[in-house]
C-alpha positions, 0 to 999 in steps of 0.5 A: 156060813150063810147063817153067820153072814146073815146074822152079821148083816142084821147086826150091821143094819141094827147098829146103823139104824137111826135112833132117838135118844130121849135125854130126860127119860133116862136116855131112853133109846128108840130105834127107827125102822122106817124113816118115813114115819114121824117121830111121834109115830115112833114114840107110839110104836115104842110105847112111849107116852108123849103129849099130843093134844091135837092127836098129831095133826100139827094144830098145837105145840104140845108134842114139842121136843127140845133138840140137843143134837142132830138137827141136820138129821131131821126133815125140814120144818113143815108148814105147821112148824113154820107157822108156829115159829112165826107166832113165837110158839116154836123156838130155835132148837124146838120141833114138833114130834108129829111133823118131822121124820129123821134120817139119823140120830137125834138127842132130845128132851121133853119140855118142862111144860109138857111133861106127863105126870105118870112118867119119871123124868131124869134131871139130865 
């Protein structure tokens, strides 16, 4: 009985964990096990290549992601993101993967400008 209850609990936890869905990489899903980590860190742990010229330090905008759903599930914009918003380098609906963490599901895509040549992107 304990094994069954434990398995049910594990399934419940897995089903209710936040996830990132990358729309233009064939709706690839990334399960989130630690909501304190940045989106970019989750990509690295899931072996997903994502552009990041400054190494995830918030000094550029190459890790930009376009947010389609779940804005309310992201941490507030960081100081770096606010700076890039004021410079018009980060538009509404765009966030830096290195600067935000999440508490719930998000649906994102990679901007055309930052698509990597070795990844097969989908049109959706």
